[in-house]
TORROMAR-489133 format. One record per residue (C-alpha): residue in three letters; x, y, z. Coordinates in steps of 0.001 Angstrom, whole numbers, plus 524288, in hexadecimal, padded with zeros to 5 digits. Layout:
REM TORROMAR-489133
res ALA; u X; v Y; w Z $
...
This chain:
REM TORROMAR-489133
res UNK; u 8209F; v 7A770; w 827DC $
res UNK; u 812F6; v 7A74B; w 82251 $
res UNK; u 80E9A; v 7B4D7; w 81E34 $
res UNK; u 80159; v 7BA2A; w 81A65 $
res UNK; u 7FFF3; v 7C669; w 811F8 $
res UNK; u 7F292; v 7CCCF; w 8112D $
res UNK; u 7EF0A; v 7D31C; w 8043E $
res UNK; u 7EE30; v 7D0CC; w 7F5AC $
res UNK; u 7F565; v 7DB7D; w 7EE45 $
res UNK; u 8027E; v 7DF14; w 7E86D $
res UNK; u 806E4; v 7E465; w 7F58C $
res UNK; u 80491; v 7D72B; w 7FBDE $
res UNK; u 80BE1; v 7D073; w 7F0CC $
res UNK; u 817A9; v 7D940; w 7F333 $
res UNK; u 81705; v 7D6BB; w 801E3 $
res UNK; u 8163B; v 7C7FF; w 7FFC5 $
res UNK; u 821AD; v 7C7EE; w 7F643 $
res UNK; u 829EA; v 7CF53; w 80034 $
res UNK; u 825F0; v 7C6B0; w 80B9E $
res UNK; u 829D0; v 7BAA9; w 803C1 $
res UNK; u 837F2; v 7BF38; w 80416 $
res UNK; u 838DE; v 7BB89; w 81284 $
res UNK; u 83E21; v 7AD8A; w 81361 $
res UNK; u 835FB; v 7AAED; w 81F79 $
res UNK; u 82932; v 7AC82; w 8180F $
res UNK; u 82335; v 79F33; w 81585 $
res UNK; u 815BF; v 7A29F; w 81013 $
res UNK; u 80E7D; v 7AF26; w 80CBE $
res UNK; u 7FFBB; v 7AF07; w 80C2E $
res UNK; u 7F901; v 7BA23; w 804DA $
res UNK; u 7EB0F; v 7BD56; w 808FA $
res UNK; u 7E570; v 7BE06; w 7FEC0 $
res UNK; u 7F108; v 7C0E3; w 7F5B7 $
res UNK; u 7EEEF; v 7C0A7; w 7E6F9 $
res UNK; u 7F258; v 7B8BE; w 7DAF5 $
res UNK; u 80012; v 7BE5B; w 7DA1C $
res UNK; u 802FE; v 7BDC7; w 7E89B $
res UNK; u 7FFF5; v 7AF28; w 7E7A8 $
res UNK; u 80D7C; v 7AD5F; w 7E1B0 $
res UNK; u 813D6; v 7B24E; w 7EE3C $
res UNK; u 80A58; v 7AEAB; w 7F925 $
res UNK; u 7FF3E; v 7A57B; w 7FC8E $
res UNK; u 7F2C9; v 7ACFE; w 7F975 $
res UNK; u 7E75D; v 7AAAC; w 802BB $
res UNK; u 7D951; v 7AE36; w 7FFAB $
res UNK; u 7D75E; v 7B724; w 80B66 $
res UNK; u 7D401; v 7C564; w 808C2 $
res UNK; u 7DCCE; v 7D042; w 80D9D $
res UNK; u 7D1F1; v 7D585; w 81677 $
res UNK; u 7CDCB; v 7C81D; w 81B95 $
res UNK; u 7D371; v 7C97F; w 8293F $
res UNK; u 7CD29; v 7BD26; w 82EBC $
res UNK; u 7D1AB; v 7B55D; w 822EE $
res UNK; u 7DFA4; v 7BA4A; w 82438 $
res UNK; u 7E01E; v 7B71C; w 832BE $
res UNK; u 7DA8A; v 7A98C; w 8305E $
res UNK; u 7E43C; v 7A6C2; w 8255E $
res UNK; u 7EFD1; v 7AB9F; w 82D53 $
res UNK; u 7EC38; v 7A2D8; w 838BC $
res UNK; u 7E993; v 796D5; w 83076 $
res UNK; u 7F64C; v 79848; w 828EA $
res UNK; u 7FF38; v 79C44; w 83430 $
res UNK; u 802FF; v 7A943; w 82DEE $
res UNK; u 80EC5; v 7AF28; w 834DB $
res UNK; u 80D8F; v 7BD37; w 83020 $
res UNK; u 80371; v 7C502; w 82895 $
res UNK; u 80563; v 7D107; w 82009 $
res UNK; u 7F90A; v 7D92E; w 81E74 $
res UNK; u 7FB44; v 7E286; w 81326 $
res UNK; u 7EE6D; v 7E8A5; w 80E22 $
res UNK; u 7E7B7; v 7F40B; w 814E7 $
res UNK; u 7DA2C; v 7EE0F; w 8168C $
res UNK; u 7DDDB; v 7E256; w 81F16 $
res UNK; u 7E713; v 7EACD; w 82728 $
res UNK; u 7DC85; v 7F4F7; w 829D5 $
res UNK; u 7D2C8; v 7EA13; w 82CC4 $
res UNK; u 7DBE7; v 7E446; w 83710 $
res UNK; u 7E196; v 7D80F; w 830CF $
res UNK; u 7EE7D; v 7D9C5; w 8380C $
res UNK; u 7E731; v 7DA7D; w 84508 $
res UNK; u 7DFD8; v 7CDE4; w 84210 $
res UNK; u 7EBDD; v 7C667; w 83D8B $
res UNK; u 7F414; v 7CAD2; w 84911 $
res UNK; u 7E911; v 7C6F7; w 8525B $
res UNK; u 7E96E; v 7B974; w 84C16 $
res UNK; u 7F812; v 7B871; w 84EB2 $
res UNK; u 7FCB6; v 7BBDE; w 840EE $
res UNK; u 80705; v 7C6AC; w 84103 $
res UNK; u 804F7; v 7D0DF; w 83658 $
res UNK; u 80B89; v 7DB7C; w 82E8E $
res UNK; u 8022F; v 7E6DE; w 82D91 $
res UNK; u 7FB91; v 7F0AA; w 83683 $
res UNK; u 7F03A; v 7ED21; w 83F52 $
res UNK; u 7E2D2; v 7F326; w 83D63 $
res UNK; u 7E56B; v 7FEB7; w 84679 $
res UNK; u 7F1A4; v 80282; w 83EDD $
res UNK; u 7EC2B; v 7FFA1; w 8313F $
res UNK; u 7E270; v 80ABC; w 8334F $
res UNK; u 7ED63; v 813BD; w 82EB2 $
res UNK; u 7E938; v 80F95; w 820F8 $
res UNK; u 7DB6C; v 80B3B; w 8241F $
res UNK; u 7D73C; v 81907; w 827CF $
res UNK; u 7DC82; v 8251F; w 82120 $
res UNK; u 7D5CA; v 82D42; w 82B94 $
res UNK; u 7DDA7; v 82618; w 83604 $
res UNK; u 7EA8F; v 827B7; w 82ECE $
res UNK; u 7E871; v 83637; w 82BFB $
res UNK; u 7E4B5; v 838DE; w 83A18 $
res UNK; u 7F093; v 83125; w 83EA7 $
res UNK; u 7F99B; v 8397E; w 8365E $
res UNK; u 7F33A; v 845F1; w 83B0C $
res UNK; u 7F440; v 841ED; w 84964 $
res UNK; u 8029A; v 83E23; w 8488F $
res UNK; u 80761; v 848AE; w 83F31 $
res UNK; u 80A72; v 83FA8; w 833D0 $
res UNK; u 80AB0; v 847BD; w 82735 $
res UNK; u 7FEF7; v 84575; w 81E49 $
res UNK; u 7F51E; v 84D1D; w 81637 $
res UNK; u 7EB6E; v 855C7; w 81D77 $
res UNK; u 7DDEB; v 84FA3; w 81DD4 $
res UNK; u 7CFEC; v 84F63; w 822C5 $
res UNK; u 7C7A4; v 8437D; w 8267D $
res UNK; u 7B92D; v 84215; w 82347 $
res UNK; u 7AE90; v 8383F; w 82677 $
res UNK; u 7A37F; v 840DF; w 82169 $
res UNK; u 7A256; v 84214; w 81286 $
res UNK; u 79C0B; v 84F99; w 81344 $
res UNK; u 7A74B; v 854FB; w 81B5D $
res UNK; u 7B13C; v 84EC9; w 81236 $
res UNK; u 7AA8A; v 85481; w 80642 $
res UNK; u 7AA38; v 861FE; w 80C67 $
res UNK; u 7B8C3; v 860E7; w 80F68 $
res UNK; u 7BD2E; v 85CAC; w 801CF $
res UNK; u 7B578; v 867F8; w 7FBE3 $
res UNK; u 7BFDF; v 87104; w 8017E $
res UNK; u 7CBCF; v 86823; w 80367 $
res UNK; u 7D829; v 86B84; w 7FBC7 $
res UNK; u 7D99E; v 86434; w 7EEDC $
res UNK; u 7DE54; v 85A36; w 7EBA1 $
res UNK; u 7D952; v 85324; w 7F7AF $
res UNK; u 7DA43; v 844E3; w 7FBEB $
res UNK; u 7CE70; v 83D1E; w 80097 $
res UNK; u 7D117; v 8302D; w 80789 $
res UNK; u 7C7F4; v 82596; w 80C5A $
res UNK; u 7CB3B; v 82262; w 81A76 $
res UNK; u 7CC15; v 81397; w 81914 $
res UNK; u 7D21A; v 809B3; w 80FD9 $
res UNK; u 7CDD4; v 80ADF; w 801A7 $
res UNK; u 7D6E8; v 80200; w 7F9E4 $
res UNK; u 7E07E; v 80D3A; w 7F884 $
res UNK; u 7D661; v 8152A; w 7F0E6 $
res UNK; u 7D03D; v 81D59; w 7FBB7 $
res UNK; u 7D81E; v 829A6; w 7F8DE $
res UNK; u 7D28A; v 83379; w 7EF2A $
res UNK; u 7D9E9; v 83FA0; w 7EAAD $
res UNK; u 7D092; v 84A7C; w 7E6D2 $
res UNK; u 7D5DC; v 854BD; w 7DD70 $
res UNK; u 7C91B; v 85C69; w 7DCB5 $
res UNK; u 7BE12; v 86024; w 7E5F3 $
res UNK; u 7B4F4; v 85701; w 7DE96 $
res UNK; u 7BE59; v 84B8E; w 7E016 $
res UNK; u 7BF91; v 84E42; w 7EEAF $
res UNK; u 7B0D4; v 84E17; w 7F066 $
res UNK; u 7AFB0; v 841B3; w 7E844 $
res UNK; u 7BA72; v 83B1B; w 7F052 $
res UNK; u 7B34C; v 83DE1; w 7FD0D $
res UNK; u 7A63C; v 83953; w 7F799 $
res UNK; u 7ABAD; v 82CD1; w 7F1AC $
res UNK; u 7B28B; v 828E7; w 7FE4D $
res UNK; u 7A8ED; v 82D73; w 808AD $
res UNK; u 79B9E; v 82D24; w 801FC $
res UNK; u 79D0D; v 8230B; w 7F720 $
res UNK; u 7A597; v 81A72; w 7FFEC $
res UNK; u 7AF1A; v 81772; w 7F4E7 $
res UNK; u 7B806; v 810F8; w 7FEF0 $
res UNK; u 7AD70; v 80C3B; w 80832 $
res UNK; u 7AF0E; v 80EC3; w 816B6 $
res UNK; u 7BD07; v 8135C; w 81430 $
res UNK; u 7B6D5; v 82039; w 81020 $
res UNK; u 7AEE7; v 8229C; w 81C78 $
res UNK; u 7B984; v 82C63; w 81FF1 $
res UNK; u 7C26A; v 833BC; w 816B6 $
res UNK; u 7CEDB; v 83BAD; w 81790 $
res UNK; u 7CFE8; v 847D7; w 80F0E $
res UNK; u 7DDF8; v 84C22; w 80E8A $
res UNK; u 7E78D; v 85595; w 8088C $
res UNK; u 7ED4A; v 851B7; w 7FB65 $
res UNK; u 7FBF9; v 85005; w 7FCF2 $
res UNK; u 805F6; v 85174; w 7F211 $
res UNK; u 8134F; v 84B6A; w 7F01F $
res UNK; u 8195C; v 83E38; w 7ECE1 $
res UNK; u 812DB; v 83269; w 7F321 $
res UNK; u 81AD5; v 82810; w 7FA27 $
res UNK; u 816E5; v 81AE1; w 7FFB5 $
res UNK; u 81EB9; v 815BC; w 80B3E $
res UNK; u 81BD8; v 80876; w 81140 $
res UNK; u 82164; v 80679; w 81ED2 $
res UNK; u 82334; v 7FB00; w 827F8 $
res UNK; u 81F75; v 7FDEA; w 835FF $
res UNK; u 81DDF; v 7F63C; w 84292 $
res UNK; u 81653; v 80105; w 84961 $
res UNK; u 82286; v 807BF; w 84E8D $
res UNK; u 82D20; v 80733; w 84420 $
res UNK; u 82A8B; v 80B03; w 83606 $
res UNK; u 83348; v 80707; w 82A97 $
res UNK; u 82F49; v 80C87; w 81D51 $
res UNK; u 830F9; v 80494; w 810F6 $
res UNK; u 835D4; v 80A36; w 80423 $
res UNK; u 82CF1; v 814FF; w 7FECF $
res UNK; u 824AC; v 8138D; w 7F295 $
res UNK; u 81C95; v 81B4D; w 7E8D2 $
res UNK; u 80F00; v 81690; w 7E51E $
res UNK; u 80797; v 819E1; w 7D8A1 $
res UNK; u 7F919; v 81A6E; w 7DBFD $
res UNK; u 7F2CA; v 81F78; w 7CF88 $
res UNK; u 7EE11; v 8159F; w 7C58A $
res UNK; u 7F442; v 81BCD; w 7B978 $
res UNK; u 8012D; v 82173; w 7B4E3 $
res UNK; u 8051B; v 82F22; w 7B936 $
res UNK; u 7FD33; v 82D3A; w 7C5BE $
res UNK; u 7F03E; v 82E14; w 7BE98 $
res UNK; u 7E3CA; v 82687; w 7C12F $
res UNK; u 7DD9C; v 8211B; w 7CD71 $
res UNK; u 7E48A; v 81DD6; w 7DA08 $
res UNK; u 7E7AA; v 80F60; w 7DB60 $
res UNK; u 7EDB3; v 806A9; w 7E5A3 $
res UNK; u 7FABA; v 80979; w 7DEF9 $
res UNK; u 7FFB0; v 8074E; w 7D112 $
res UNK; u 80E16; v 8061D; w 7D441 $
res UNK; u 81901; v 809F6; w 7DD70 $
res UNK; u 82771; v 80CEB; w 7DE0D $
res UNK; u 830C9; v 80C5E; w 7E984 $
res UNK; u 8379E; v 8139E; w 7EF1F $
res UNK; u 8306A; v 82072; w 7ED3C $
res UNK; u 83A70; v 82A9F; w 7E88B $
res UNK; u 83333; v 835BB; w 7EF66 $
res UNK; u 83551; v 82F0E; w 7FC7C $
res UNK; u 84307; v 83399; w 7FFE8 $
res UNK; u 84AC5; v 82FE2; w 80BFD $
res UNK; u 847C8; v 83D0C; w 8123F $
res UNK; u 83931; v 83B9D; w 80FC1 $
res UNK; u 8399C; v 82DB7; w 8150F $
res UNK; u 83F92; v 8329D; w 821B9 $
res UNK; u 83596; v 83D90; w 8229D $
res UNK; u 82A82; v 833B6; w 820C3 $
res UNK; u 8304A; v 82AEA; w 82B3D $
res UNK; u 83062; v 835DE; w 8353C $
res UNK; u 8239B; v 83CD7; w 831BC $
res UNK; u 81AF3; v 831CC; w 82CBA $
res UNK; u 81F8F; v 823B9; w 82EAD $
res UNK; u 823E4; v 823DD; w 83CDF $
res UNK; u 818F6; v 82D1D; w 84137 $
res UNK; u 80EAC; v 8245F; w 83AD1 $
res UNK; u 8138B; v 81817; w 841B7 $
res UNK; u 81453; v 81F81; w 84E9B $
res UNK; u 806B2; v 82534; w 84C93 $
res UNK; u 800A2; v 817DD; w 84A2F $
res UNK; u 80741; v 81285; w 85664 $
res UNK; u 80299; v 81E30; w 85E5D $
res UNK; u 7F4AA; v 81B97; w 859B2 $
res UNK; u 7F57E; v 80D8F; w 85E97 $
res UNK; u 7F5FE; v 80895; w 8509C $
res UNK; u 8042F; v 80422; w 84EA2 $
res UNK; u 80647; v 8013C; w 8402A $
res UNK; u 80DB0; v 7F4D1; w 83CBE $
res UNK; u 80F82; v 7F0F5; w 82EA8 $
res UNK; u 8116C; v 7F8C8; w 82237 $
res UNK; u 80D00; v 806EF; w 822AA $
res UNK; u 80BD3; v 80DA5; w 8157E $
res UNK; u 80E71; v 81C38; w 8151C $
res UNK; u 808B4; v 82328; w 80949 $
res UNK; u 81027; v 83004; w 808F7 $
res UNK; u 80FCD; v 83CB5; w 80160 $
res UNK; u 81C62; v 84492; w 800B2 $
res UNK; u 8160B; v 85202; w 80140 $
res UNK; u 81D08; v 85F33; w 8009F $
res UNK; u 81B10; v 85FDB; w 80F7F $
res UNK; u 8212D; v 8526D; w 81180 $
res UNK; u 81CAA; v 84434; w 81198 $
res UNK; u 80E7A; v 841EF; w 8157C $
res UNK; u 80654; v 8359D; w 8172F $
res UNK; u 7FBDF; v 83350; w 80CD5 $
res UNK; u 7F79F; v 82641; w 81265 $
res UNK; u 7FB76; v 81AC1; w 81ACB $
res UNK; u 7F94B; v 80CA1; w 816E7 $
res UNK; u 7F9FD; v 801D5; w 82108 $
res UNK; u 800E2; v 7F845; w 817E6 $
res UNK; u 809FA; v 7F676; w 80C51 $
res UNK; u 80618; v 7FE90; w 80080 $
res UNK; u 8024A; v 7F8C5; w 7F37C $
res UNK; u 809A5; v 7FA05; w 7EA3B $
res UNK; u 8144D; v 80070; w 7F292 $
res UNK; u 81776; v 7F338; w 7F8AE $
res UNK; u 81AD2; v 7EDDD; w 7EB3C $
res UNK; u 82681; v 7F722; w 7EA1C $
res UNK; u 82A53; v 7F867; w 7F86E $
res UNK; u 82BAE; v 7EA05; w 7FC1A $
res UNK; u 8342F; v 7E663; w 7F040 $
res UNK; u 83DF4; v 7F083; w 7F553 $
res UNK; u 83DF0; v 7EAE1; w 8031D $
res UNK; u 84AA0; v 7E3CA; w 80633 $
res UNK; u 847B1; v 7DF92; w 8141E $
res UNK; u 83DDB; v 7D504; w 81781 $
res UNK; u 82F6B; v 7D8AC; w 81730 $
res UNK; u 82AB0; v 7CE43; w 820A2 $
res UNK; u 834F4; v 7D257; w 82AAC $
res UNK; u 83050; v 7E07A; w 8298F $
res UNK; u 8220F; v 7DC77; w 82B09 $
res UNK; u 824DC; v 7D42F; w 83701 $
res UNK; u 82C74; v 7DF7D; w 83CF2 $
res UNK; u 820E0; v 7E8A8; w 83AE0 $
res UNK; u 817DB; v 7DF28; w 841AF $
res UNK; u 82135; v 7DC09; w 84CD1 $
res UNK; u 82616; v 7E9D0; w 84FDD $
res UNK; u 833E0; v 7E71B; w 84B2D $
res UNK; u 834F3; v 7F04F; w 83F97 $
res UNK; u 83F67; v 7F8EE; w 845D3 $
res UNK; u 848E7; v 7ED73; w 845DB $
res UNK; u 84524; v 7E87D; w 8384E $
res UNK; u 84CC4; v 7EC57; w 82C30 $
res UNK; u 84499; v 7F142; w 820C2 $
res UNK; u 84C56; v 7F312; w 8142A $
res UNK; u 848DD; v 7F781; w 8066C $
res UNK; u 85162; v 7F7A5; w 7FA4C $
res UNK; u 85509; v 8044E; w 7F379 $
res UNK; u 84F60; v 7FF57; w 7E6A0 $
res UNK; u 842EC; v 803EF; w 7DFFF $
res UNK; u 83615; v 7FCFA; w 7DD4B $
res UNK; u 82AC3; v 7FF7C; w 7D409 $
res UNK; u 81D73; v 7F8D0; w 7D3D9 $
res UNK; u 813FB; v 7FA46; w 7C878 $
res UNK; u 8060D; v 7F5E9; w 7CAFF $
res UNK; u 7FF80; v 7EE97; w 7BFE8 $
res UNK; u 7F0E5; v 7F0C1; w 7C16A $
res UNK; u 7E453; v 7ED2F; w 7BA75 $
res UNK; u 7E066; v 7F7E4; w 7B0F0 $
res UNK; u 7D55E; v 7FFAC; w 7B72A $
res UNK; u 7DACF; v 7FEEF; w 7C50F $
res UNK; u 7D78A; v 8051A; w 7CEB7 $
res UNK; u 7C9AB; v 804BE; w 7C954 $
res UNK; u 7C3F8; v 7F97A; w 7C177 $
res UNK; u 7CC8B; v 7EF78; w 7BA93 $
res UNK; u 7CBE2; v 7E1C5; w 7B4FF $
res UNK; u 7D217; v 7D615; w 7BBBC $
res UNK; u 7D5B1; v 7C828; w 7B845 $
res UNK; u 7E0C8; v 7CA4F; w 7AE96 $
res UNK; u 7EC17; v 7C096; w 7AEC0 $
res UNK; u 7F935; v 7C5E7; w 7B377 $
res UNK; u 80542; v 7C0DB; w 7AC62 $
res UNK; u 813C6; v 7C387; w 7AE10 $
res UNK; u 81EB3; v 7C36E; w 7A40B $
res UNK; u 82B1C; v 7BC24; w 7A761 $
res UNK; u 83660; v 7C3C9; w 7AD1D $
res UNK; u 82EB0; v 7CD6F; w 7B54F $
res UNK; u 83867; v 7D335; w 7BEED $
res UNK; u 82F3A; v 7DBBB; w 7C6E8 $
res UNK; u 827B1; v 7D73A; w 7D2D8 $
res UNK; u 81951; v 7D4E4; w 7D00D $
res UNK; u 8104B; v 7D723; w 7DBA5 $
res UNK; u 80275; v 7D26E; w 7D94A $
res UNK; u 7F76A; v 7DB01; w 7DE62 $
res UNK; u 7EAEA; v 7D748; w 7D758 $
res UNK; u 7EB3D; v 7C9C8; w 7D12D $
res UNK; u 7E54E; v 7BC65; w 7D35F $
res UNK; u 7E8DA; v 7AEA2; w 7CF38 $
res UNK; u 7DF20; v 7A756; w 7C6A8 $
res UNK; u 7E243; v 79A69; w 7BFF7 $
res UNK; u 7F0BC; v 79D02; w 7C1C0 $
res UNK; u 7F006; v 7AA67; w 7BB84 $
res UNK; u 7F23C; v 7B77F; w 7C227 $
res UNK; u 7E6D3; v 7C098; w 7BF0D $
res UNK; u 7E4B4; v 7CEF5; w 7C228 $
res UNK; u 7DB15; v 7D116; w 7CD47 $
res UNK; u 7DD2F; v 7DF22; w 7D1C3 $
res UNK; u 7DFCC; v 7ED29; w 7CDED $
res UNK; u 7EE1D; v 7ED3E; w 7D16F $
res UNK; u 7F32B; v 7E04D; w 7CC3B $
res UNK; u 80209; v 7E00B; w 7CD43 $
res UNK; u 80D50; v 7E7FA; w 7D29A $
res UNK; u 819C0; v 7E6E2; w 7CA7A $
res UNK; u 82565; v 7EAB7; w 7D2EB $
res UNK; u 833B6; v 7EC4E; w 7CF5A $
res UNK; u 83F7E; v 7EFF5; w 7D7B5 $
res UNK; u 84BAC; v 7F662; w 7D200 $
res UNK; u 85744; v 7FEDD; w 7D5A8 $
res UNK; u 850EA; v 80B33; w 7D054 $
res UNK; u 842F2; v 81008; w 7CEEF $
res UNK; u 84349; v 810A6; w 7BFEF $
res UNK; u 847FC; v 8028E; w 7BF8A $
res UNK; u 83D66; v 7FE29; w 7C901 $
res UNK; u 832CF; v 804F7; w 7C103 $
res UNK; u 837F0; v 7FF34; w 7B45A $
res UNK; u 8389A; v 7F182; w 7BA22 $
res UNK; u 82ACD; v 7F25A; w 7BFB1 $
res UNK; u 82524; v 7F64F; w 7B286 $
res UNK; u 82D28; v 7EB9F; w 7ABDF $
res UNK; u 82635; v 7E244; w 7B522 $
res UNK; u 818F9; v 7E805; w 7B18B $
res UNK; u 81BB7; v 7E50C; w 7A341 $
res UNK; u 81D18; v 7D69E; w 7A6A5 $
res UNK; u 80FE8; v 7D567; w 7AD65 $
res UNK; u 80335; v 7D438; w 7A5D6 $
res UNK; u 7F498; v 7D40F; w 7A875 $
res UNK; u 7E890; v 7D968; w 7A1A6 $
res UNK; u 7E4D0; v 7E795; w 7A4CF $
res UNK; u 7F1D4; v 7E9EC; w 7ABCB $
res UNK; u 7F422; v 7F820; w 7AF40 $
res UNK; u 7FF75; v 7FF21; w 7B5D2 $
res UNK; u 80549; v 80C8D; w 7B71F $
res UNK; u 81134; v 80F71; w 7AEC7 $
res UNK; u 8171E; v 819E3; w 7B791 $
res UNK; u 8198B; v 81348; w 7C4A9 $
res UNK; u 825D1; v 81990; w 7CA38 $
res UNK; u 825AA; v 82555; w 7C0F8 $
res UNK; u 822F4; v 82ECF; w 7CC26 $
res UNK; u 82E1C; v 828F3; w 7D3F4 $
res UNK; u 83725; v 82A3D; w 7C855 $
res UNK; u 833B6; v 838AF; w 7C721 $
res UNK; u 836BE; v 83A6F; w 7D58F $
res UNK; u 84413; v 8343D; w 7D3BF $
res UNK; u 846BD; v 83D42; w 7C836 $
res UNK; u 8437A; v 8499E; w 7D005 $
């Protein structure tokens, strides 16, 4: 089979590596891919949001199956366009991808169908929003309605921060049209859990849980990022909680989307908070998470392509999905200064004997050298029998990778270790 994977990050690198394990895969094209992905796929200079370009390439190269992974092309309708051109896809169509594309839609969906989430109010008028946050309980959460590169959620600890959050999103248009509407919601407390799930629109099969580390610096300090590291499984996510989530969140969400005429087929990401009142949904994503994918897929024992085909073809109920009982840790190596300004163009080198998996997120090839080209540069992932061993092996891998202005957190997995000790 000839496959096409849309995207250019560490998540796409992990997906491509896993797809390569299927003996029936002949060629994988990455659109556009990156300098590191080029070692595992044929990179094609077509942007992830270039729907016409992707359709044209798929037709001209007789692509058998496409995997659309990033949020932007999914929300823009790339799956719809490829399917219309006769190219079967893994990923939700435009009508279903709105579950991530609009936070207002997803919150209203949960409210309508009784899916547990934080209480909230929706605003399209800045004056009304400002009046509301002047009296809302603190802390409060202010969210841009649309996509904002994972940065459209602001947590306000003070009244002044709440006002500034509303002004920056709605008046200053920090996230463009994504801030035409906002959601102001209750601040939830408890351990966070990420659960990716395969679904064909009827059946839902969760993958192993994970724990993301969003803050830029150790001890969960600094700005929110796209994710500085992950571990899997998440020790807070017990078997009993998993069953509760299946009955109160996962199945009801799939049923709700079907009832709305928006059946969701692909990977649905559940961002959960385990509150004192029970699990609640913080957010939905319409695709694999990044960097959650970099710890979840290495633990997958069954075939990824088979699972993706089953999601597309409505055969997930009869398809076996298996994960090992081992542990995985991913440490993100970033450019110092991320998520704000940072320098690029440093050569990446590896010592011999690196045992960890290296997923490349932000790097380009130039004159045969791999150079940094993004904020998050690499994901160093290790799998082991225990969580301490996985953490140790991931950091041993980090020590064998070098580039100028490299930065990483030193405490990925520490929270999970404390949970195991409790």
